[in-house]
All heavy atoms as a GROMACS GRO file, in nm:
protein
  650
    1MET      N    1   9.608   8.586   7.175
    1MET     CA    2   9.608   8.596   7.323
    1MET      C    3   9.754   8.618   7.361
    1MET      O    4   9.845   8.547   7.322
    1MET     CB    5   9.552   8.470   7.382
    1MET     CG    6   9.550   8.470   7.539
    1MET     SD    7   9.453   8.338   7.601
    1MET     CE    8   9.319   8.425   7.659
    2PRO      N    9   9.787   8.719   7.452
    2PRO     CA   10   9.923   8.750   7.488
    2PRO      C   11   9.974   8.638   7.583
    2PRO      O   12   9.897   8.577   7.656
    2PRO     CB   13   9.914   8.879   7.561
    2PRO     CG   14   9.774   8.889   7.598
    2PRO     CD   15   9.687   8.812   7.499
    3THR      N   16  10.106   8.612   7.571
    3THR     CA   17  10.167   8.519   7.665
    3THR      C   18  10.184   8.582   7.797
    3THR      O   19  10.175   8.703   7.810
    3THR     CB   20  10.302   8.469   7.610
    3THR    OG1   21  10.392   8.586   7.609
    3THR    CG2   22  10.287   8.413   7.469
    4GLN      N   23  10.216   8.505   7.901
    4GLN     CA   24  10.236   8.557   8.035
    4GLN      C   25  10.353   8.650   8.037
    4GLN      O   26  10.345   8.753   8.107
    4GLN     CB   27  10.253   8.449   8.136
    4GLN     CG   28  10.247   8.490   8.280
    4GLN     CD   29  10.250   8.378   8.378
    4GLN    OE1   30  10.277   8.265   8.338
    4GLN    NE2   31  10.231   8.410   8.506
    5GLN      N   32  10.459   8.624   7.963
    5GLN     CA   33  10.573   8.711   7.961
    5GLN      C   34  10.540   8.850   7.898
    5GLN      O   35  10.578   8.952   7.946
    5GLN     CB   36  10.690   8.654   7.880
    5GLN     CG   37  10.752   8.535   7.961
    5GLN     CD   38  10.865   8.479   7.874
    5GLN    OE1   39  10.870   8.486   7.750
    5GLN    NE2   40  10.954   8.402   7.942
    6GLN      N   41  10.456   8.846   7.786
    6GLN     CA   42  10.417   8.974   7.729
    6GLN      C   43  10.330   9.045   7.824
    6GLN      O   44  10.338   9.169   7.831
    6GLN     CB   45  10.338   8.941   7.601
    6GLN     CG   46  10.429   8.895   7.488
    6GLN     CD   47  10.350   8.848   7.365
    6GLN    OE1   48  10.234   8.813   7.383
    6GLN    NE2   49  10.410   8.853   7.249
    7GLU      N   50  10.238   8.971   7.900
    7GLU     CA   51  10.150   9.040   7.988
    7GLU      C   52  10.219   9.109   8.104
    7GLU      O   53  10.196   9.220   8.142
    7GLU     CB   54  10.049   8.937   8.047
    7GLU     CG   55   9.940   8.986   8.132
    7GLU     CD   56   9.842   8.876   8.173
    7GLU    OE1   57   9.814   8.789   8.094
    7GLU    OE2   58   9.806   8.878   8.291
    8LEU      N   59  10.325   9.038   8.160
    8LEU     CA   60  10.409   9.095   8.264
    8LEU      C   61  10.490   9.214   8.217
    8LEU      O   62  10.499   9.315   8.282
    8LEU     CB   63  10.498   8.989   8.325
    8LEU     CG   64  10.435   8.880   8.411
    8LEU    CD1   65  10.535   8.778   8.452
    8LEU    CD2   66  10.365   8.938   8.530
    9ALA      N   67  10.540   9.207   8.096
    9ALA     CA   68  10.619   9.318   8.040
    9ALA      C   69  10.530   9.437   8.012
    9ALA      O   70  10.568   9.553   8.026
    9ALA     CB   71  10.687   9.272   7.905
   10SER      N   72  10.405   9.420   7.978
   10SER     CA   73  10.321   9.533   7.944
   10SER      C   74  10.240   9.588   8.068
   10SER      O   75  10.191   9.695   8.053
   10SER     CB   76  10.216   9.487   7.835
   10SER     OG   77  10.127   9.397   7.899
   11SER      N   78  10.248   9.525   8.181
   11SER     CA   79  10.184   9.574   8.298
   11SER      C   80  10.266   9.684   8.370
   11SER      O   81  10.387   9.678   8.365
   11SER     CB   82  10.146   9.465   8.396
   11SER     OG   83  10.259   9.401   8.451
   12THR      N   84  10.197   9.785   8.422
   12THR     CA   85  10.269   9.885   8.494
   12THR      C   86  10.208   9.888   8.640
   12THR      O   87  10.093   9.860   8.657
   12THR     CB   88  10.247  10.029   8.435
   12THR    OG1   89  10.112  10.057   8.422
   12THR    CG2   90  10.309  10.031   8.295
   13ILE      N   91  10.290   9.938   8.739
   13ILE     CA   92  10.251   9.935   8.874
   13ILE      C   93  10.267  10.080   8.926
   13ILE      O   94  10.366  10.140   8.908
   13ILE     CB   95  10.335   9.845   8.960
   13ILE    CG1   96  10.332   9.701   8.903
   13ILE    CG2   97  10.295   9.851   9.111
   13ILE    CD1   98  10.428   9.607   8.972
   14THR      N   99  10.163  10.132   8.999
   14THR     CA  100  10.168  10.262   9.067
   14THR      C  101  10.126  10.237   9.212
   14THR      O  102  10.023  10.176   9.235
   14THR     CB  103  10.063  10.359   8.996
   14THR    OG1  104  10.092  10.364   8.861
   14THR    CG2  105  10.079  10.492   9.064
   15THR      N  106  10.212  10.290   9.305
   15THR     CA  107  10.181  10.266   9.442
   15THR      C  108  10.116  10.396   9.504
   15THR      O  109  10.159  10.504   9.476
   15THR     CB  110  10.314  10.234   9.523
   15THR    OG1  111  10.372  10.118   9.466
   15THR    CG2  112  10.283  10.208   9.666
   16THR      N  113  10.007  10.373   9.582
   16THR     CA  114   9.941  10.484   9.642
   16THR      C  115   9.924  10.449   9.794
   16THR      O  116   9.925  10.334   9.828
   16THR     CB  117   9.800  10.508   9.588
   16THR    OG1  118   9.727  10.397   9.603
   16THR    CG2  119   9.810  10.545   9.438
   17THR      N  120   9.908  10.554   9.869
   17THR     CA  121   9.890  10.542  10.017
   17THR      C  122   9.762  10.622  10.049
   17THR      O  123   9.742  10.732  10.005
   17THR     CB  124  10.007  10.592  10.101
   17THR    OG1  125  10.119  10.523  10.060
   17THR    CG2  126   9.989  10.582  10.242
   18LYS      N  127   9.673  10.561  10.129
   18LYS     CA  128   9.550  10.625  10.170
   18LYS      C  129   9.534  10.615  10.323
   18LYS      O  130   9.581  10.529  10.381
   18LYS     CB  131   9.430  10.557  10.109
   18LYS     CG  132   9.416  10.559   9.962
   18LYS     CD  133   9.288  10.490   9.928
   18LYS     CE  134   9.273  10.469   9.780
   18LYS     NZ  135   9.155  10.398   9.750
   19LYS      N  136   9.463  10.710  10.384
   19LYS     CA  137   9.424  10.699  10.514
   19LYS      C  138   9.268  10.676  10.519
   19LYS      O  139   9.195  10.754  10.459
   19LYS     CB  140   9.455  10.829  10.594
   19LYS     CG  141   9.438  10.815  10.747
   19LYS     CD  142   9.489  10.936  10.817
   19LYS     CE  143   9.474  10.909  10.969
   19LYS     NZ  144   9.535  11.016  11.039
   20ILE      N  145   9.229  10.563  10.579
   20ILE     CA  146   9.086  10.530  10.579
   20ILE      C  147   9.030  10.528  10.721
   20ILE      O  148   9.108  10.512  10.820
   20ILE     CB  149   9.059  10.391  10.516
   20ILE    CG1  150   9.133  10.279  10.591
   20ILE    CG2  151   9.096  10.394  10.368
   20ILE    CD1  152   9.092  10.144  10.552
   21GLN      N  153   8.907  10.548  10.737
   21GLN     CA  154   8.838  10.545  10.871
   21GLN      C  155   8.772  10.408  10.874
   21GLN      O  156   8.688  10.364  10.793
   21GLN     CB  157   8.732  10.653  10.876
   21GLN     CG  158   8.660  10.655  11.010
   21GLN     CD  159   8.749  10.690  11.131
   21GLN    OE1  160   8.844  10.759  11.111
   21GLN    NE2  161   8.718  10.636  11.240
   22VAL      N  162   8.805  10.331  10.982
   22VAL     CA  163   8.745  10.197  11.004
   22VAL      C  164   8.641  10.207  11.102
   22VAL      O  165   8.660  10.262  11.212
   22VAL     CB  166   8.860  10.104  11.054
   22VAL    CG1  167   8.801   9.964  11.075
   22VAL    CG2  168   8.973  10.096  10.954
   23ARG      N  169   8.517  10.155  11.065
   23ARG     CA  170   8.408  10.160  11.156
   23ARG      C  171   8.420  10.051  11.269
   23ARG      O  172   8.497   9.958  11.251
   23ARG     CB  173   8.279  10.131  11.086
   23ARG     CG  174   8.246  10.241  10.986
   23ARG     CD  175   8.109  10.222  10.928
   23ARG     NE  176   8.080  10.313  10.825
   23ARG     CZ  177   8.063  10.284  10.692
   23ARG    NH1  178   8.059  10.161  10.665
   23ARG    NH2  179   8.042  10.381  10.614
   24GLU      N  180   8.348  10.077  11.374
   24GLU     CA  181   8.356   9.980  11.486
   24GLU      C  182   8.265   9.854  11.458
   24GLU      O  183   8.150   9.870  11.424
   24GLU     CB  184   8.304  10.050  11.612
   24GLU     CG  185   8.323   9.965  11.740
   24GLU     CD  186   8.302  10.049  11.866
   24GLU    OE1  187   8.285  10.172  11.853
   24GLU    OE2  188   8.293   9.990  11.975
   25TYR      N  189   8.326   9.742  11.470
   25TYR     CA  190   8.252   9.614  11.461
   25TYR      C  191   8.304   9.516  11.560
   25TYR      O  192   8.251   9.504  11.666
   25TYR     CB  193   8.247   9.554  11.320
   25TYR     CG  194   8.372   9.558  11.241
   25TYR    CD1  195   8.447   9.444  11.222
   25TYR    CD2  196   8.430   9.672  11.181
   25TYR    CE1  197   8.562   9.435  11.152
   25TYR    CE2  198   8.542   9.672  11.109
   25TYR     CZ  199   8.614   9.551  11.090
   25TYR     OH  200   8.731   9.551  11.023
   26THR      N  201   8.422   9.450  11.532
   26THR     CA  202   8.474   9.359  11.638
   26THR      C  203   8.588   9.424  11.709
   26THR      O  204   8.628   9.373  11.809
   26THR     CB  205   8.516   9.229  11.578
   26THR    OG1  206   8.611   9.245  11.479
   26THR    CG2  207   8.395   9.147  11.526
   27VAL      N  208   8.642   9.529  11.657
   27VAL     CA  209   8.749   9.605  11.723
   27VAL      C  210   8.710   9.744  11.741
   27VAL      O  211   8.613   9.794  11.677
   27VAL     CB  212   8.885   9.595  11.643
   27VAL    CG1  213   8.934   9.454  11.631
   27VAL    CG2  214   8.864   9.657  11.502
   28ARG      N  215   8.776   9.818  11.824
   28ARG     CA  216   8.745   9.961  11.840
   28ARG      C  217   8.771  10.037  11.717
   28ARG      O  218   8.864  10.005  11.640
   28ARG     CB  219   8.836  10.012  11.958
   28ARG     CG  220   8.791  10.139  12.025
   28ARG     CD  221   8.876  10.161  12.143
   28ARG     NE  222   9.014  10.116  12.132
   28ARG     CZ  223   9.121  10.186  12.161
   28ARG    NH1  224   9.105  10.310  12.204
   28ARG    NH2  225   9.241  10.143  12.141
   29ALA      N  226   8.690  10.143  11.690
   29ALA     CA  227   8.708  10.221  11.567
   29ALA      C  228   8.836  10.294  11.573
   29ALA      O  229   8.882  10.341  11.679
   29ALA     CB  230   8.588  10.324  11.558
   30HIS      N  231   8.905  10.301  11.458
   30HIS     CA  232   9.036  10.364  11.449
   30HIS      C  233   9.067  10.409  11.302
   30HIS      O  234   8.994  10.366  11.213
   30HIS     CB  235   9.145  10.262  11.496
   30HIS     CG  236   9.156  10.139  11.418
   30HIS    ND1  237   9.070  10.038  11.420
   30HIS    CD2  238   9.240  10.109  11.317
   30HIS    CE1  239   9.095   9.942  11.333
   30HIS    NE2  240   9.207   9.982  11.269
   31SER      N  241   9.172  10.485  11.292
   31SER     CA  242   9.220  10.521  11.157
   31SER      C  243   9.337  10.430  11.122
   31SER      O  244   9.411  10.395  11.208
   31SER     CB  245   9.263  10.672  11.150
   31SER     OG  246   9.159  10.750  11.168
   32ARG      N  247   9.356  10.408  10.991
   32ARG     CA  248   9.457  10.316  10.952
   32ARG      C  249   9.515  10.366  10.813
   32ARG      O  250   9.438  10.413  10.729
   32ARG     CB  251   9.401  10.179  10.932
   32ARG     CG  252   9.497  10.078  10.886
   32ARG     CD  253   9.427   9.939  10.866
   32ARG     NE  254   9.388   9.891  10.995
   32ARG     CZ  255   9.328   9.781  11.008
   32ARG    NH1  256   9.299   9.698  10.906
   32ARG    NH2  257   9.290   9.736  11.131
   33ILE      N  258   9.647  10.360  10.795
   33ILE     CA  259   9.707  10.396  10.667
   33ILE      C  260   9.722  10.266  10.593
   33ILE      O  261   9.781  10.168  10.650
   33ILE     CB  262   9.834  10.464  10.687
   33ILE    CG1  263   9.819  10.603  10.755
   33ILE    CG2  264   9.909  10.489  10.555
   33ILE    CD1  265   9.938  10.676  10.790
   34ILE      N  266   9.674  10.260  10.469
   34ILE     CA  267   9.688  10.133  10.392
   34ILE      C  268   9.766  10.173  10.259
   34ILE      O  269   9.767  10.287  10.216
   34ILE     CB  270   9.544  10.081  10.347
   34ILE    CG1  271   9.461  10.186  10.272
   34ILE    CG2  272   9.478  10.029  10.478
   34ILE    CD1  273   9.341  10.130  10.222
   35HIS      N  274   9.838  10.078  10.212
   35HIS     CA  275   9.912  10.096  10.085
   35HIS      C  276   9.857  10.013   9.978
   35HIS      O  277   9.839   9.892   9.995
   35HIS     CB  278  10.059  10.056  10.113
   35HIS     CG  279  10.121  10.128  10.228
   35HIS    ND1  280  10.170  10.255  10.215
   35HIS    CD2  281  10.146  10.092  10.358
   35HIS    CE1  282  10.219  10.294  10.325
   35HIS    NE2  283  10.206  10.195  10.418
   36SER      N  284   9.819  10.067   9.873
   36SER     CA  285   9.761   9.998   9.763
   36SER      C  286   9.837  10.023   9.637
   36SER      O  287   9.916  10.123   9.628
   36SER     CB  288   9.608  10.042   9.741
   36SER     OG  289   9.599  10.178   9.711
   37ARG      N  290   9.820   9.942   9.537
   37ARG     CA  291   9.886   9.956   9.411
   37ARG      C  292   9.782   9.958   9.300
   37ARG      O  293   9.682   9.886   9.307
   37ARG     CB  294   9.984   9.842   9.384
   37ARG     CG  295  10.104   9.854   9.482
   37ARG     CD  296  10.191   9.734   9.462
   37ARG     NE  297  10.134   9.625   9.536
   37ARG     CZ  298  10.183   9.504   9.546
   37ARG    NH1  299  10.295   9.479   9.495
   37ARG    NH2  300  10.120   9.409   9.615
   38ILE      N  301   9.806  10.038   9.192
   38ILE     CA  302   9.718  10.038   9.075
   38ILE      C  303   9.794   9.967   8.965
   38ILE      O  304   9.906  10.002   8.927
   38ILE     CB  305   9.688  10.180   9.040
   38ILE    CG1  306   9.613  10.246   9.154
   38ILE    CG2  307   9.609  10.189   8.909
   38ILE    CD1  308   9.594  10.400   9.135
   39PHE      N  309   9.734   9.862   8.907
   39PHE     CA  310   9.791   9.780   8.809
   39PHE      C  311   9.710   9.810   8.676
   39PHE      O  312   9.590   9.814   8.671
   39PHE     CB  313   9.773   9.629   8.838
   39PHE     CG  314   9.867   9.580   8.944
   39PHE    CD1  315   9.818   9.576   9.073
   39PHE    CD2  316   9.994   9.536   8.921
   39PHE    CE1  317   9.904   9.530   9.174
   39PHE    CE2  318  10.076   9.488   9.016
   39PHE     CZ  319  10.028   9.491   9.146
   40ASN      N  320   9.793   9.822   8.570
   40ASN     CA  321   9.736   9.827   8.436
   40ASN      C  322   9.770   9.693   8.366
   40ASN      O  323   9.887   9.662   8.357
   40ASN     CB  324   9.793   9.941   8.358
   40ASN     CG  325   9.756  10.076   8.416
   40ASN    OD1  326   9.646  10.100   8.450
   40ASN    ND2  327   9.857  10.163   8.427
   41PHE      N  328   9.678   9.618   8.327
   41PHE     CA  329   9.707   9.480   8.277
   41PHE      C  330   9.595   9.441   8.173
   41PHE      O  331   9.499   9.510   8.155
   41PHE     CB  332   9.710   9.383   8.388
   41PHE     CG  333   9.580   9.369   8.471
   41PHE    CD1  334   9.494   9.263   8.443
   41PHE    CD2  335   9.549   9.463   8.562
   41PHE    CE1  336   9.375   9.254   8.507
   41PHE    CE2  337   9.428   9.450   8.634
   41PHE     CZ  338   9.341   9.345   8.608
   42ILE      N  339   9.611   9.323   8.116
   42ILE     CA  340   9.515   9.261   8.022
   42ILE      C  341   9.445   9.152   8.092
   42ILE      O  342   9.507   9.068   8.155
   42ILE     CB  343   9.594   9.197   7.900
   42ILE    CG1  344   9.683   9.298   7.829
   42ILE    CG2  345   9.492   9.136   7.804
   42ILE    CD1  346   9.614   9.413   7.765
   43CYS      N  347   9.312   9.164   8.099
   43CYS     CA  348   9.228   9.067   8.168
   43CYS      C  349   9.247   8.928   8.099
   43CYS      O  350   9.245   8.924   7.975
   43CYS     CB  351   9.085   9.105   8.168
   43CYS     SG  352   8.969   8.984   8.237
   44ARG      N  353   9.265   8.828   8.178
   44ARG     CA  354   9.282   8.692   8.128
   44ARG      C  355   9.163   8.630   8.064
   44ARG      O  356   9.168   8.552   7.964
   44ARG     CB  357   9.337   8.596   8.233
   44ARG     CG  358   9.384   8.468   8.180
   44ARG     CD  359   9.453   8.386   8.282
   44ARG     NE  360   9.588   8.440   8.310
   44ARG     CZ  361   9.668   8.392   8.395
   44ARG    NH1  362   9.632   8.292   8.469
   44ARG    NH2  363   9.790   8.444   8.410
   45LYS      N  364   9.044   8.677   8.104
   45LYS     CA  365   8.913   8.611   8.060
   45LYS      C  366   8.868   8.692   7.940
   45LYS      O  367   8.836   8.631   7.829
   45LYS     CB  368   8.808   8.614   8.162
   45LYS     CG  369   8.682   8.543   8.124
   45LYS     CD  370   8.594   8.527   8.251
   45LYS     CE  371   8.471   8.451   8.222
   45LYS     NZ  372   8.388   8.440   8.335
   46CYS      N  373   8.856   8.824   7.946
   46CYS     CA  374   8.795   8.895   7.826
   46CYS      C  375   8.901   8.960   7.741
   46CYS      O  376   8.865   9.028   7.642
   46CYS     CB  377   8.696   9.005   7.880
   46CYS     SG  378   8.774   9.136   7.978
   47THR      N  379   9.028   8.955   7.779
   47THR     CA  380   9.144   9.008   7.702
   47THR      C  381   9.132   9.156   7.671
   47THR      O  382   9.176   9.203   7.569
   47THR     CB  383   9.171   8.924   7.573
   47THR    OG1  384   9.062   8.947   7.486
   47THR    CG2  385   9.196   8.786   7.597
   48LYS      N  386   9.075   9.234   7.757
   48LYS     CA  387   9.067   9.382   7.746
   48LYS      C  388   9.167   9.447   7.841
   48LYS      O  389   9.187   9.394   7.949
   48LYS     CB  390   8.927   9.431   7.778
   48LYS     CG  391   8.825   9.390   7.674
   48LYS     CD  392   8.693   9.450   7.707
   48LYS     CE  393   8.582   9.398   7.613
   48LYS     NZ  394   8.450   9.458   7.645
   49ALA      N  395   9.224   9.556   7.798
   49ALA     CA  396   9.320   9.631   7.882
   49ALA      C  397   9.234   9.702   7.991
   49ALA      O  398   9.128   9.756   7.965
   49ALA     CB  399   9.389   9.741   7.800
   50THR      N  400   9.284   9.689   8.113
   50THR     CA  401   9.209   9.740   8.229
   50THR      C  402   9.303   9.790   8.338
   50THR      O  403   9.421   9.763   8.334
   50THR     CB  404   9.120   9.632   8.283
   50THR    OG1  405   9.027   9.691   8.381
   50THR    CG2  406   9.192   9.517   8.345
   51THR      N  407   9.244   9.870   8.428
   51THR     CA  408   9.322   9.927   8.543
   51THR      C  409   9.243   9.880   8.667
   51THR      O  410   9.122   9.889   8.673
   51THR     CB  411   9.330  10.076   8.541
   51THR    OG1  412   9.394  10.114   8.422
   51THR    CG2  413   9.397  10.130   8.659
   52ARG      N  414   9.321   9.835   8.770
   52ARG     CA  415   9.257   9.788   8.893
   52ARG      C  416   9.344   9.818   9.008
   52ARG      O  417   9.464   9.797   9.008
   52ARG     CB  418   9.231   9.640   8.878
   52ARG     CG  419   9.144   9.587   8.996
   52ARG     CD  420   9.098   9.447   8.959
   52ARG     NE  421   9.028   9.386   9.071
   52ARG     CZ  422   8.995   9.266   9.083
   52ARG    NH1  423   9.012   9.180   8.986
   52ARG    NH2  424   8.926   9.225   9.186
   53GLU      N  425   9.289   9.864   9.117
   53GLU     CA  426   9.355   9.898   9.245
   53GLU      C  427   9.347   9.776   9.334
   53GLU      O  428   9.238   9.715   9.345
   53GLU     CB  429   9.296  10.017   9.316
   53GLU     CG  430   9.365  10.060   9.436
   53GLU     CD  431   9.300  10.174   9.511
   53GLU    OE1  432   9.182  10.212   9.474
   53GLU    OE2  433   9.366  10.231   9.599
   54THR      N  434   9.464   9.735   9.393
   54THR     CA  435   9.461   9.615   9.476
   54THR      C  436   9.548   9.640   9.596
   54THR      O  437   9.641   9.727   9.592
   54THR     CB  438   9.504   9.495   9.396
   54THR    OG1  439   9.496   9.377   9.484
   54THR    CG2  440   9.645   9.508   9.343
   55PHE      N  441   9.522   9.567   9.695
   55PHE     CA  442   9.604   9.577   9.822
   55PHE      C  443   9.690   9.453   9.835
   55PHE      O  444   9.768   9.445   9.938
   55PHE     CB  445   9.509   9.582   9.946
   55PHE     CG  446   9.407   9.693   9.934
   55PHE    CD1  447   9.281   9.664   9.891
   55PHE    CD2  448   9.448   9.822   9.952
   55PHE    CE1  449   9.187   9.767   9.876
   55PHE    CE2  450   9.353   9.922   9.939
   55PHE     CZ  451   9.221   9.896   9.906
   56GLY      N  452   9.684   9.355   9.753
   56GLY     CA  453   9.757   9.234   9.768
   56GLY      C  454   9.838   9.203   9.636
   56GLY      O  455   9.908   9.284   9.582
   57MET      N  456   9.814   9.082   9.588
   57MET     CA  457   9.883   9.033   9.471
   57MET      C  458   9.828   9.104   9.343
   57MET      O  459   9.729   9.156   9.338
   57MET     CB  460   9.875   8.884   9.456
   57MET     CG  461   9.930   8.814   9.570
   57MET     SD  462   9.919   8.633   9.578
   57MET     CE  463   9.852   8.588   9.422
   58ARG      N  464   9.907   9.074   9.232
   58ARG     CA  465   9.866   9.130   9.100
   58ARG      C  466   9.738   9.063   9.050
   58ARG      O  467   9.734   8.939   9.050
   58ARG     CB  468   9.982   9.112   9.004
   58ARG     CG  469   9.956   9.172   8.870
   58ARG     CD  470  10.074   9.152   8.774
   58ARG     NE  471  10.093   9.009   8.732
   58ARG     CZ  472  10.032   8.959   8.633
   58ARG    NH1  473   9.946   9.021   8.561
   58ARG    NH2  474  10.052   8.827   8.603
   59PRO      N  475   9.636   9.134   9.011
   59PRO     CA  476   9.519   9.073   8.966
   59PRO      C  477   9.536   9.019   8.829
   59PRO      O  478   9.617   9.064   8.754
   59PRO     CB  479   9.415   9.186   8.969
   59PRO     CG  480   9.496   9.306   8.955
   59PRO     CD  481   9.632   9.283   9.020
   60ILE      N  482   9.451   8.912   8.800
   60ILE     CA  483   9.455   8.863   8.659
   60ILE      C  484   9.325   8.879   8.585
   60ILE      O  485   9.320   8.864   8.463
   60ILE     CB  486   9.494   8.709   8.664
   60ILE    CG1  487   9.390   8.628   8.741
   60ILE    CG2  488   9.631   8.687   8.707
   60ILE    CD1  489   9.415   8.473   8.738
   61TYR      N  490   9.222   8.924   8.659
   61TYR     CA  491   9.088   8.945   8.597
   61TYR      C  492   9.046   9.095   8.622
   61TYR      O  493   9.076   9.150   8.727
   61TYR     CB  494   8.984   8.852   8.651
   61TYR     CG  495   9.011   8.706   8.630
   61TYR    CD1  496   9.035   8.622   8.732
   61TYR    CD2  497   9.005   8.650   8.509
   61TYR    CE1  498   9.072   8.488   8.716
   61TYR    CE2  499   9.034   8.526   8.473
   61TYR     CZ  500   9.062   8.435   8.584
   61TYR     OH  501   9.086   8.308   8.568
   62CYS      N  502   8.966   9.146   8.531
   62CYS     CA  503   8.911   9.281   8.553
   62CYS      C  504   8.794   9.272   8.654
   62CYS      O  505   8.754   9.165   8.696
   62CYS     CB  506   8.863   9.342   8.420
   62CYS     SG  507   8.725   9.255   8.344
   63GLU      N  508   8.743   9.387   8.698
   63GLU     CA  509   8.633   9.390   8.793
   63GLU      C  510   8.513   9.317   8.747
   63GLU      O  511   8.442   9.243   8.828
   63GLU     CB  512   8.591   9.529   8.821
   63GLU     CG  513   8.696   9.623   8.898
   63GLU     CD  514   8.706   9.579   9.044
   63GLU    OE1  515   8.626   9.522   9.099
   63GLU    OE2  516   8.815   9.619   9.099
   64ARG      N  517   8.487   9.318   8.613
   64ARG     CA  518   8.367   9.255   8.563
   64ARG      C  519   8.382   9.098   8.553
   64ARG      O  520   8.289   9.021   8.576
   64ARG     CB  521   8.333   9.306   8.425
   64ARG     CG  522   8.192   9.284   8.385
   64ARG     CD  523   8.164   9.361   8.259
   64ARG     NE  524   8.138   9.264   8.151
   64ARG     CZ  525   8.175   9.270   8.028
   64ARG    NH1  526   8.240   9.371   7.986
   64ARG    NH2  527   8.148   9.178   7.950
   65CYS      N  528   8.503   9.056   8.530
   65CYS     CA  529   8.524   8.900   8.508
   65CYS      C  530   8.569   8.833   8.633
   65CYS      O  531   8.578   8.707   8.632
   65CYS     CB  532   8.635   8.889   8.401
   65CYS     SG  533   8.583   8.947   8.237
   66SER      N  534   8.610   8.903   8.740
   66SER     CA  535   8.661   8.838   8.859
   66SER      C  536   8.551   8.753   8.927
   66SER      O  537   8.441   8.803   8.940
   66SER     CB  538   8.723   8.939   8.955
   66SER     OG  539   8.625   9.018   9.014
   67PRO      N  540   8.583   8.635   8.969
   67PRO     CA  541   8.486   8.552   9.038
   67PRO      C  542   8.446   8.612   9.169
   67PRO      O  543   8.532   8.681   9.235
   67PRO     CB  544   8.556   8.419   9.056
   67PRO     CG  545   8.696   8.444   9.042
   67PRO     CD  546   8.715   8.569   8.961
   68PRO      N  547   8.326   8.598   9.216
   68PRO     CA  548   8.282   8.650   9.346
   68PRO      C  549   8.357   8.586   9.461
   68PRO      O  550   8.398   8.472   9.458
   68PRO     CB  551   8.132   8.615   9.356
   68PRO     CG  552   8.115   8.501   9.263
   68PRO     CD  553   8.221   8.518   9.152
   69GLN      N  554   8.391   8.669   9.559
   69GLN     CA  555   8.466   8.626   9.674
   69GLN      C  556   8.372   8.594   9.793
   69GLN      O  557   8.270   8.665   9.811
   69GLN     CB  558   8.560   8.740   9.717
   69GLN     CG  559   8.665   8.776   9.621
   69GLN     CD  560   8.760   8.661   9.593
   69GLN    OE1  561   8.810   8.600   9.687
   69GLN    NE2  562   8.789   8.641   9.462
   70ILE      N  563   8.399   8.496   9.866
   70ILE     CA  564   8.326   8.456   9.987
   70ILE      C  565   8.371   8.542  10.103
   70ILE      O  566   8.499   8.550  10.129
   70ILE     CB  567   8.339   8.308  10.022
   70ILE    CG1  568   8.282   8.223   9.903
   70ILE    CG2  569   8.267   8.268  10.148
   70ILE    CD1  570   8.307   8.072   9.924
   71PRO      N  571   8.292   8.619  10.172
   71PRO     CA  572   8.339   8.704  10.281
   71PRO      C  573   8.400   8.621  10.395
   71PRO      O  574   8.356   8.506  10.424
   71PRO     CB  575   8.214   8.773  10.329
   71PRO     CG  576   8.110   8.759  10.225
   71PRO     CD  577   8.153   8.630  10.150
   72ARG      N  578   8.509   8.666  10.445
   72ARG     CA  579   8.579   8.596  10.553
   72ARG      C  580   8.491   8.599  10.679
   72ARG      O  581   8.426   8.701  10.710
   72ARG     CB  582   8.710   8.661  10.584
   72ARG     CG  583   8.809   8.639  10.472
   72ARG     CD  584   8.936   8.692  10.506
   72ARG     NE  585   9.032   8.676  10.399
   72ARG     CZ  586   9.162   8.710  10.395
   72ARG    NH1  587   9.215   8.752  10.501
   72ARG    NH2  588   9.236   8.696  10.289
   73GLY      N  589   8.492   8.492  10.752
   73GLY     CA  590   8.411   8.488  10.876
   73GLY      C  591   8.262   8.464  10.862
   73GLY      O  592   8.186   8.465  10.954
   74SER      N  593   8.224   8.443  10.731
   74SER     CA  594   8.082   8.425  10.705
   74SER      C  595   8.032   8.276  10.747
   74SER      O  596   7.919   8.249  10.758
   74SER     CB  597   8.042   8.446  10.560
   74SER     OG  598   8.109   8.354  10.478
   75LYS      N  599   8.127   8.185  10.758
   75LYS     CA  600   8.096   8.050  10.795
   75LYS      C  601   8.113   8.027  10.951
   75LYS      O  602   8.195   7.947  10.994
   75LYS     CB  603   8.181   7.953  10.719
   75LYS     CG  604   8.151   7.961  10.576
   75LYS     CD  605   8.231   7.846  10.505
   75LYS     CE  606   8.196   7.840  10.350
   75LYS     NZ  607   8.266   7.732  10.288
   76ARG      N  608   8.044   8.098  11.029
   76ARG     CA  609   8.053   8.090  11.172
   76ARG      C  610   7.965   7.972  11.218
   76ARG      O  611   7.861   7.938  11.163
   76ARG     CB  612   7.996   8.214  11.242
   76ARG     CG  613   8.086   8.333  11.218
   76ARG     CD  614   8.030   8.450  11.307
   76ARG     NE  615   8.121   8.564  11.285
   76ARG     CZ  616   8.092   8.675  11.335
   76ARG    NH1  617   7.989   8.698  11.408
   76ARG    NH2  618   8.177   8.778  11.315
   77ARG      N  619   8.013   7.905  11.324
   77ARG     CA  620   7.940   7.790  11.374
   77ARG      C  621   7.844   7.839  11.484
   77ARG      O  622   7.881   7.921  11.568
   77ARG     CB  623   8.031   7.689  11.442
   77ARG     CG  624   8.121   7.624  11.337
   77ARG     CD  625   8.204   7.520  11.406
   77ARG     NE  626   8.289   7.450  11.309
   77ARG     CZ  627   8.381   7.364  11.339
   77ARG    NH1  628   8.394   7.328  11.463
   77ARG    NH2  629   8.450   7.305  11.250
   78HIS      N  630   7.720   7.796  11.477
   78HIS     CA  631   7.620   7.835  11.574
   78HIS      C  632   7.607   7.725  11.677
   78HIS      O  633   7.605   7.604  11.640
   78HIS     CB  634   7.482   7.856  11.506
   78HIS     CG  635   7.489   7.974  11.410
   78HIS    ND1  636   7.491   8.105  11.456
   78HIS    CD2  637   7.493   7.985  11.276
   78HIS    CE1  638   7.492   8.187  11.358
   78HIS    NE2  639   7.493   8.117  11.246
   79ARG      N  640   7.600   7.758  11.801
   79ARG     CA  641   7.586   7.653  11.904
   79ARG      C  642   7.445   7.638  11.957
   79ARG      O  643   7.364   7.718  11.948
   79ARG     CB  644   7.674   7.686  12.024
   79ARG     CG  645   7.820   7.683  11.984
   79ARG     CD  646   7.903   7.709  12.108
   79ARG     NE  647   8.046   7.697  12.066
   79ARG     CZ  648   8.140   7.716  12.151
   79ARG    NH1  649   8.119   7.736  12.273
   79ARG    NH2  650   8.266   7.702  12.106
   0.00000   0.00000   0.00000
């Protein structure tokens, strides 16, 4: 299993910019430019080399091994 230093040394970062269309839901529909990065890294769980596009921090799991995310705002209080 590679150490964290080896993993960081072997990962590469590519930055991309996209223009996306946002549908109307709680705000008015608009276009937005987003900046994403493509990371090439070794998955911490299955130890396979993988590529993943992300908008935030460096991922540690591949798409198959990443734990499911709870959607934001799904825990609304009903009155």
